[in-house]
C-alpha positions as CSV (number, residue, x, y, z in Angstrom):
1,X,-0.2,-0.4,0.4
2,X,1.7,3.1,-1.0
3,X,0.9,6.6,0.7
4,X,0.7,9.6,-1.4
5,X,3.3,12.7,-2.0
6,X,1.1,14.4,0.5
7,X,1.0,11.6,3.7
8,X,4.6,11.0,3.3
9,X,5.2,15.0,3.8
10,X,2.9,14.9,7.0
11,X,4.2,12.0,8.3
12,X,7.9,12.8,8.0
13,X,7.2,16.2,9.2
14,X,6.0,14.4,12.4
15,X,8.8,12.2,12.4
16,X,6.7,9.1,12.2
17,X,8.0,7.2,9.3
18,X,4.7,5.5,8.1
19,X,5.7,1.9,8.2
20,X,3.0,0.1,5.9
21,X,4.0,3.1,3.6
22,X,7.8,2.8,3.6
23,X,9.6,1.1,0.6
24,X,12.8,0.3,2.2
25,X,13.0,-3.3,3.0
26,X,14.0,-4.1,6.5
27,X,16.1,-7.4,6.2
28,X,15.9,-8.7,9.4
29,X,11.6,-9.0,8.1
30,X,11.8,-12.4,6.9
31,X,8.7,-11.0,4.5
32,X,9.0,-7.9,5.2
33,X,6.1,-6.2,7.4
34,X,6.0,-3.0,4.8
35,X,5.2,-5.5,1.9
36,X,1.9,-6.5,4.0
37,X,-1.4,-4.2,4.0
38,X,-2.6,-2.9,6.9
39,X,-5.2,-5.7,7.1
40,X,-2.6,-8.7,6.1
41,X,-0.2,-7.8,8.2
42,X,-2.2,-9.4,11.4
43,X,-4.1,-12.1,9.6
44,X,-2.1,-15.0,11.0
45,X,-0.1,-15.3,14.3
46,X,3.3,-15.8,12.3
47,X,2.6,-12.5,10.4
48,X,1.6,-10.7,13.8
49,X,4.8,-12.0,15.1
50,X,6.5,-10.6,12.4
51,X,4.7,-7.3,12.6
52,X,6.0,-7.2,16.2
53,X,9.6,-8.0,14.9
54,X,9.4,-5.6,12.8
55,X,9.5,-2.9,15.7
56,X,12.2,-4.4,17.3
57,X,14.2,-3.8,13.4
58,X,13.2,-0.3,13.8
59,X,15.4,-0.2,16.5
60,X,18.8,-1.4,15.1
61,X,18.5,0.3,11.8
62,X,16.4,3.5,11.4
63,X,16.9,5.3,7.8
64,X,20.0,7.5,7.3
65,X,20.0,9.6,4.6
66,X,18.7,7.0,2.0
67,X,20.6,4.7,3.5
68,X,20.5,2.8,7.2
69,X,23.6,3.7,10.2
70,X,22.3,2.2,13.1
71,X,20.2,4.5,14.5
72,X,18.1,5.2,16.9
73,X,19.5,1.8,19.3
74,X,21.9,-0.1,16.9
75,X,25.7,0.9,16.6
76,X,25.2,4.7,15.8
77,X,23.2,5.3,18.9
78,X,25.6,3.6,20.9
79,X,28.2,6.2,19.2
80,X,26.1,9.0,20.0
81,X,25.9,8.0,23.3
82,X,29.4,7.9,23.9
83,X,30.4,11.0,21.6
84,X,28.3,13.1,23.8
85,X,30.6,12.3,26.9
86,X,34.3,12.3,27.6
87,X,35.5,8.8,27.8
88,X,35.5,7.7,23.8
89,X,37.3,10.0,21.4
90,X,36.1,10.9,17.6
91,X,39.2,10.4,15.2
92,X,37.1,11.3,12.1
93,X,34.1,13.7,10.3
94,X,31.4,10.9,10.8
95,X,30.4,12.0,15.3
96,X,32.3,15.5,15.0
97,X,29.5,17.4,15.6
98,X,28.3,15.4,18.1
99,X,31.8,15.2,19.9
100,X,32.4,19.0,19.6
101,X,28.9,20.0,20.6
102,X,29.0,21.6,17.0
103,X,24.9,20.3,16.1
104,X,22.1,22.3,14.8
105,X,18.6,21.8,13.5
106,X,19.8,20.1,10.4
107,X,23.0,18.0,11.5
108,X,22.7,14.7,10.5
109,X,23.4,13.1,13.7
110,X,20.9,14.3,15.8
111,X,18.4,14.8,13.2
112,X,18.1,11.2,12.0
113,X,18.3,10.5,15.9
114,X,15.2,12.5,16.5
115,X,13.4,10.8,13.6
116,X,14.2,7.7,13.9
117,X,13.1,7.1,17.7
118,X,9.7,8.6,16.5
119,X,9.9,6.4,13.8
120,X,10.0,3.2,16.0
121,X,7.1,4.6,18.2
122,X,4.8,5.1,15.2
123,X,5.6,1.6,14.1
124,X,4.7,0.4,17.9
125,X,1.4,2.0,18.2
126,X,0.6,0.6,14.6
127,X,1.3,-2.4,15.8
128,X,-0.3,-2.4,19.1
129,X,-3.5,-1.4,17.1
130,X,-3.0,-4.7,14.8
131,X,-2.3,-6.5,18.0
132,X,-5.7,-5.5,19.3
133,X,-7.5,-6.5,16.5
134,X,-6.3,-9.5,16.2
135,X,-7.0,-10.7,19.2
136,X,-10.5,-9.1,18.8
137,X,-10.5,-11.3,16.1
138,X,-9.4,-14.5,17.5
139,X,-6.4,-14.9,15.2
140,X,-4.4,-14.7,18.3
141,X,-5.4,-15.4,22.3
142,X,-5.2,-12.4,24.7
143,X,-3.0,-14.1,26.3
144,X,-0.4,-14.6,23.2
145,X,-1.4,-10.4,22.5
146,X,-0.9,-9.3,25.9
147,X,2.8,-10.6,25.6
148,X,2.9,-8.9,22.1
149,X,1.5,-6.2,23.2
150,X,4.4,-5.9,26.6
151,X,7.2,-5.8,23.8
152,X,5.7,-2.5,21.8
153,X,5.2,-1.2,24.9
154,X,8.3,-1.8,26.2
155,X,9.7,-0.7,23.2
156,X,7.9,2.5,23.2
157,X,8.7,3.6,26.0
158,X,12.6,3.0,26.1
159,X,12.5,5.1,22.5
160,X,10.6,8.1,24.7
161,X,13.1,7.9,27.0
162,X,15.9,8.0,24.5
163,X,13.8,11.0,23.5
164,X,14.0,13.1,26.9
165,X,17.6,12.2,27.7
166,X,18.6,14.1,24.7
167,X,15.6,17.2,24.3
168,X,14.9,17.8,27.7
169,X,16.8,19.0,31.1
170,X,16.7,15.9,33.5
171,X,13.9,15.0,36.1
172,X,16.4,16.6,38.7
173,X,15.6,20.1,37.2
174,X,13.1,21.4,38.9
175,X,11.1,17.5,39.6
176,X,10.0,17.0,35.8
177,X,8.7,20.6,35.1
178,X,10.8,21.6,32.6
179,X,9.5,20.8,28.9
180,X,9.7,17.3,27.7
181,X,8.9,15.5,24.6
182,X,5.5,14.7,23.2
183,X,4.6,11.2,23.9
184,X,3.1,9.6,20.8
185,X,0.5,6.6,21.9
186,X,-1.8,6.7,18.7
187,X,-0.2,5.6,15.4
188,X,-0.3,7.3,12.3
189,X,-1.3,5.7,9.0
190,X,-3.5,8.2,7.5
191,X,-3.5,12.4,6.9
192,X,-6.3,12.5,9.4
193,X,-4.3,10.7,12.4
194,X,-1.2,13.0,11.5
195,X,-3.3,16.1,11.6
196,X,-4.8,14.9,15.0
197,X,-1.0,14.0,16.0
198,X,-0.1,17.6,14.9
199,X,-3.1,18.9,17.6
200,X,-0.5,17.9,20.6
201,X,1.2,20.3,22.1
202,X,4.9,20.1,23.6
203,X,4.1,22.5,25.8
204,X,1.6,20.1,27.4
205,X,4.1,17.2,28.3
206,X,6.5,18.1,31.3
207,X,9.4,15.4,32.3
208,X,7.4,14.4,34.7
209,X,3.9,13.3,32.5
210,X,7.1,11.8,30.1
211,X,8.4,10.1,32.8
212,X,4.8,9.0,34.3
213,X,4.1,7.8,30.7
214,X,7.1,5.6,30.2
215,X,6.3,4.0,33.6
216,X,2.9,3.1,32.6
217,X,3.8,1.4,29.7
218,X,6.6,-0.4,31.6
219,X,4.0,-1.3,34.8
220,X,2.2,-3.0,31.9
221,X,5.6,-4.5,30.0
222,X,6.5,-6.1,33.1
223,X,3.3,-8.0,33.8
224,X,2.6,-9.3,30.9
225,X,6.4,-10.2,28.9
226,X,7.1,-14.0,30.0
227,X,10.4,-14.5,32.2
228,X,12.7,-15.8,29.8
229,X,12.2,-17.1,26.6
230,X,8.8,-19.1,26.0
231,X,6.3,-20.7,22.7
232,X,3.7,-17.8,22.4
233,X,0.5,-19.7,23.4
234,X,-1.2,-20.9,21.0
235,X,1.0,-20.8,18.9
236,X,4.9,-22.6,17.7
237,X,6.3,-19.4,17.8
238,X,9.1,-19.3,20.1
239,X,10.5,-16.0,21.4
240,X,14.2,-16.3,22.8
241,X,15.1,-14.2,25.1
242,X,18.2,-11.3,25.0
243,X,16.9,-10.6,21.4
244,X,13.0,-10.2,22.6
245,X,12.3,-8.8,25.4
246,X,11.6,-10.2,28.7
247,X,10.3,-9.0,32.0
248,X,13.9,-8.3,33.3
249,X,14.0,-5.6,30.4
250,X,11.0,-4.2,31.4
251,X,12.2,-3.8,34.8
252,X,15.9,-3.4,33.9
253,X,14.4,0.1,32.5
254,X,11.8,1.1,35.5
255,X,15.3,0.8,37.4
256,X,17.1,3.2,34.8
257,X,14.0,5.3,34.6
258,X,13.9,5.8,38.8
259,X,17.5,6.5,38.8
260,X,16.7,9.7,36.3
261,X,13.8,10.6,39.1
262,X,16.4,9.9,42.1
263,X,13.9,8.0,43.6
264,X,16.5,5.6,45.0
265,X,13.7,3.6,47.0
266,X,11.7,2.5,44.1
267,X,15.2,1.5,42.4
268,X,15.8,-1.0,44.9
269,X,11.9,-1.6,44.9
270,X,12.5,-3.0,41.2
271,X,16.2,-4.1,42.0
272,X,14.7,-6.3,44.2
273,X,13.0,-8.0,41.8
274,X,15.6,-9.0,39.5
275,X,18.8,-9.8,42.5
276,X,19.1,-12.3,45.3
277,X,19.6,-11.0,48.8
278,X,23.5,-12.4,48.6
279,X,26.5,-13.0,46.6
280,X,26.6,-14.1,43.8
281,X,23.4,-12.3,43.3
282,X,21.8,-14.2,40.6
283,X,18.0,-13.3,39.7
284,X,15.4,-15.1,40.3
285,X,13.7,-14.1,37.7
286,X,14.6,-15.6,34.3
287,X,18.2,-16.9,36.0
288,X,20.2,-13.9,34.8
289,X,24.0,-14.0,36.0
290,X,26.9,-12.6,35.5
291,X,29.5,-14.2,33.2
292,X,32.6,-15.3,35.0
293,X,34.7,-13.3,32.7
294,X,34.5,-9.4,32.3
295,X,34.5,-10.2,28.5
296,X,31.5,-13.0,28.5
297,X,28.8,-10.6,27.4
298,X,30.9,-9.9,24.4
299,X,32.5,-13.3,23.6
300,X,28.7,-14.4,23.8
301,X,25.8,-12.1,22.8
302,X,23.5,-14.3,24.2
303,X,25.1,-14.7,27.8
304,X,23.8,-15.3,31.2
305,X,24.2,-11.5,31.1
306,X,23.2,-10.0,28.3
307,X,19.3,-9.2,29.4
308,X,18.4,-7.6,26.2
309,X,20.3,-6.4,23.4
310,X,19.6,-5.3,19.7
311,X,20.3,-8.3,17.5
312,X,22.8,-8.4,14.1
313,X,23.5,-11.0,11.9
314,X,25.2,-12.2,8.9
315,X,21.9,-11.5,7.0
316,X,20.7,-8.9,9.1
317,X,23.5,-5.5,9.5
318,X,23.3,-1.8,8.7
319,X,26.2,-2.3,6.6
320,X,30.0,-1.2,7.8
321,X,28.8,2.1,8.9
322,X,26.8,1.2,11.2
323,X,28.2,-2.0,12.6
324,X,30.2,-1.7,16.0
325,X,32.7,-3.8,15.3
326,X,33.8,-1.5,12.1
327,X,33.1,1.9,13.6
328,X,34.9,1.0,16.9
329,X,37.4,-1.5,16.3
330,X,41.0,-1.3,15.7
331,X,42.2,-0.7,12.0
332,X,44.7,-2.8,12.1
333,X,42.2,-5.8,12.1
334,X,40.9,-4.3,9.1
335,X,37.7,-2.2,10.7
336,X,37.7,1.6,10.5
337,X,38.2,3.0,13.7
338,X,36.6,5.8,13.9
339,X,35.5,6.1,17.7
340,X,38.5,4.6,20.6
341,X,38.7,5.1,24.3
342,X,40.0,8.7,25.1
343,X,43.2,9.1,27.5
344,X,40.5,10.8,29.6
345,X,39.5,7.0,30.5
346,X,42.9,5.3,29.9
347,X,45.1,7.3,31.6
348,X,42.6,8.3,34.8
349,X,44.8,6.2,37.3
350,X,41.6,5.3,39.4
351,X,41.4,2.6,36.6
352,X,43.7,0.3,38.0
353,X,46.6,-0.6,35.7
354,X,45.9,-4.6,36.6
355,X,42.1,-4.4,35.9
356,X,41.9,-7.5,33.3
357,X,39.2,-4.8,31.4
358,X,42.4,-3.1,30.3
359,X,43.7,-6.5,28.8
360,X,43.7,-7.8,25.2
361,X,40.4,-9.3,25.0
362,X,38.8,-6.0,25.6
363,X,41.5,-3.5,24.3
364,X,43.3,-3.6,21.3
365,X,46.1,-1.4,20.8
366,X,47.3,0.4,17.2
367,X,50.2,-1.0,16.2
368,X,51.5,2.6,16.8
369,X,50.9,2.8,20.4
370,X,49.2,6.0,19.9
371,X,45.5,4.8,20.8
372,X,43.4,2.1,21.9
373,X,40.6,0.9,20.6
374,X,37.5,-1.5,22.3
375,X,37.5,-4.7,21.6
376,X,34.0,-5.4,23.1
377,X,32.7,-5.9,19.1
378,X,34.5,-8.4,17.5
379,X,33.2,-9.6,14.1
380,X,34.0,-7.3,11.8
381,X,33.3,-9.6,8.6
382,X,29.9,-10.7,9.6
383,X,28.8,-7.5,11.6
384,X,27.1,-9.9,13.9
385,X,27.9,-8.3,17.5
386,X,25.1,-7.2,18.9
387,X,24.3,-3.6,20.2
388,X,23.9,-4.2,24.2
389,X,21.1,-2.2,26.0
390,X,20.7,-4.1,29.1
391,X,23.6,-6.3,30.4
392,X,23.2,-7.4,34.6
393,X,26.0,-5.8,35.5
394,X,24.0,-2.7,34.9
395,X,21.1,-3.9,37.5
396,X,23.8,-4.8,39.6
397,X,25.2,-1.4,39.6
398,X,21.6,0.7,39.4
399,X,21.5,-0.7,42.8
400,X,24.3,-0.3,44.0
401,X,24.2,3.2,43.9
402,X,20.3,3.5,45.3
403,X,21.7,1.2,48.5
404,X,24.4,3.3,48.9
405,X,22.5,6.7,48.3
406,X,19.6,5.3,50.8
407,X,22.6,4.8,53.6
408,X,23.5,7.4,56.0
409,X,27.5,5.2,55.9
410,X,28.9,2.8,54.3
411,X,25.9,0.5,53.1
412,X,27.6,-3.2,53.1
413,X,24.8,-4.8,50.4
414,X,26.1,-1.8,48.0
415,X,29.5,-2.4,48.6
416,X,29.2,-6.3,48.0
417,X,26.9,-5.5,44.9
418,X,29.9,-3.1,43.5
419,X,32.6,-5.6,44.2
420,X,30.4,-8.4,42.3
421,X,31.1,-6.5,39.3
422,X,34.1,-5.2,39.9
423,X,36.2,-8.3,41.8
424,X,35.9,-10.0,38.6
425,X,38.2,-7.7,36.5
426,X,40.3,-6.6,39.8
427,X,41.6,-10.0,40.9
428,X,44.3,-8.7,43.3
429,X,43.0,-8.9,46.7
430,X,45.1,-6.3,47.6
431,X,43.6,-3.9,45.5
432,X,39.7,-5.3,46.0
433,X,37.3,-2.5,48.3
434,X,36.6,-3.5,51.8
435,X,34.2,-0.9,54.1
436,X,37.6,0.3,55.6
437,X,38.2,1.5,51.6
438,X,35.6,4.4,51.9
439,X,35.0,5.3,55.5
440,X,31.3,6.9,54.7
441,X,28.7,7.4,51.9
442,X,30.1,9.8,49.3
443,X,33.1,8.2,48.3
444,X,31.3,4.8,47.7
445,X,28.6,6.2,45.7
446,X,31.7,8.2,43.3
447,X,33.4,4.7,43.1
448,X,30.1,3.4,41.7
449,X,29.7,5.9,39.6
450,X,33.4,5.5,38.2
451,X,32.9,1.8,38.1
452,X,29.7,2.7,35.5
453,X,32.4,4.5,33.5
454,X,34.6,1.6,33.1
455,X,32.4,-1.5,32.9
456,X,30.6,0.5,30.4
457,X,32.8,2.0,28.5
458,X,32.2,1.8,24.7
459,X,28.4,1.0,24.9
460,X,26.9,4.2,24.9
461,X,25.9,5.0,28.3
462,X,27.9,7.9,29.4
463,X,25.2,10.4,28.2
464,X,22.4,8.8,30.5
465,X,24.9,9.2,33.4
466,X,26.2,13.0,32.5
467,X,22.4,14.1,31.9
468,X,20.9,12.8,35.2
469,X,24.0,13.4,37.0
470,X,23.9,17.9,35.8
471,X,21.7,18.3,38.6
472,X,23.3,16.3,41.6
473,X,24.5,18.6,44.5
474,X,27.0,16.4,44.7
475,X,28.0,14.3,42.2
476,X,27.6,16.7,39.1
477,X,30.8,15.9,36.3
478,X,31.7,19.4,36.5
479,X,31.1,22.4,38.7
480,X,27.2,23.3,38.0
481,X,26.6,20.5,36.2
482,X,27.1,19.9,32.3
483,X,29.3,17.9,29.8
484,X,33.2,17.5,30.6
485,X,36.0,18.9,28.8
486,X,37.4,16.5,26.3
487,X,40.3,15.4,23.5
488,X,40.1,17.0,20.1
489,X,39.1,15.2,17.2
490,X,42.0,13.8,15.6
491,X,45.0,11.7,15.6
492,X,46.6,11.1,19.1
493,X,50.6,10.6,21.1
494,X,51.8,7.7,22.4
495,X,52.3,9.6,25.6
496,X,48.9,10.6,26.2
497,X,48.4,7.0,26.7
498,X,49.5,5.7,30.5
499,X,47.6,3.9,32.9
500,X,49.2,5.5,35.9
501,X,48.4,9.0,34.7
502,X,49.5,11.4,31.4
503,X,48.7,14.6,30.5
504,X,47.2,15.3,26.8
505,X,45.6,18.6,25.8
506,X,41.4,19.0,25.8
507,X,40.9,21.6,23.8
508,X,37.1,20.7,22.9
509,X,36.0,22.8,25.7
510,X,33.7,22.1,28.6
511,X,29.6,22.6,28.2
512,X,28.2,24.1,30.9
513,X,24.6,23.0,31.9
514,X,23.1,26.4,31.0
515,X,24.5,26.3,27.8
516,X,22.0,25.7,25.1
517,X,24.1,22.7,23.8
518,X,23.6,21.0,26.8
519,X,20.3,19.6,24.8
520,X,20.4,18.6,20.7
521,X,18.1,20.7,18.6
522,X,14.7,19.3,17.8
523,X,14.9,18.0,13.9
524,X,14.1,21.4,11.4
525,X,11.6,19.0,9.5
526,X,9.4,18.4,12.8
527,X,9.6,22.1,13.3
528,X,8.3,22.9,10.0
529,X,5.4,20.6,9.9
530,X,4.7,20.9,13.5
531,X,4.9,24.2,15.1
532,X,3.2,22.6,18.4
533,X,6.6,20.9,18.9
534,X,8.4,23.7,20.1
535,X,12.2,24.6,19.8
536,X,14.6,23.6,22.2
537,X,15.9,27.2,22.9
538,X,18.9,29.0,21.6
539,X,18.5,27.0,18.2
């Protein structure tokens, strides 16, 4: 079913790619969802499942200037999250705009991130409508329908959260009173629906309301998603965990959202659902657990630690410009090496030289010694490395931080959770933390925050922490909040890389919290077609 040109313009202007009208083939779909009419797409259980699978595919590779580049949650999404921070370094033009905060309403990186996030949301909403109709017509059972609806609402919540992190001020700035983003809960597949969608005003969606809606979607997802891989009731369809959302994924996202709200008691409540009371801290839901070695989740994309990841494989990947191994890997191994580990992180002596995460299984040095590349993503040939969204290590560290912040002194449980993650990489007992390492609460919290920087290096999570900590009175990354200074784009020097500490220039100046560049500009295409989606100040 083809759209007319006028409707294409409307849906593009609302940043919602009309799935049923798109002519772009999504290779993850064995028979692409967009090849069906809106009726036949949900005419049997397998096609319903295919439609849901298409929402995941929209998270892997949206669209980019006529091609694909891993937006919004594939390779490009991870690199964007890192390039907004200081711990990974840009080496070429691809992400220089993001790395140096030189974006504007038409720069491709932020523009396509905005558009593909709303496209994924629209796809979620259209599939929600189709699943409900399939249940009404007894094509699938109510139980099967609720699982599919849970998946779509999880993905919808995840996309809206990514939008509010990049285009809105943190929840802690005014307890959510700042302007949020429009939360879309209705699919757009007609000119009439596009006009209705245009009536929604961004000013009516403060950050607090956006978070309320995100949590409502996630509560539904938690209730209806399976604990592990299952066969969908009444069908022969198997849902593999890691690549399809489970109950643990919904709970983990709730934990992340509550962290951004500073609701530490709620983080603990959610975390206790996923973490046993004592070491080794395995999960009573789904059997999730840390792998024995720190590279375990990357040696196997479906490890016991890999709660939810965006799938890539030899058949379905966005090409070398959107594959993690190609973009972040060592050029000496055939990768492009456009993003590398910054000396800001590599030469921080707080990251112990003996830490196994500095070793060859997770890091590759350039032959000349003037760069360090992550080895988390390894399949340069087939580009099959999954994009990690939630690992069990993050669940443990979120719970550790929440427990530490709730305590008046050094929380025994927070320390144990931190050590569960850290000690698989810091194996010398003399270098491991004890309660005597801290003495009081805040140094323990600082240690947990730094552990996040080490553990999730090159996984795109740095921006989320910079955003939520910007208004933290004790742990803002720079005085007054904002984005720390960075090492300039381009070639490095051998002397910059020394685990015991090094001197190097930070010529990309910090972006204060008060600077308008702390937030991305809304896509010009959106503003032109939808004046109710107010532009962020300063653009």
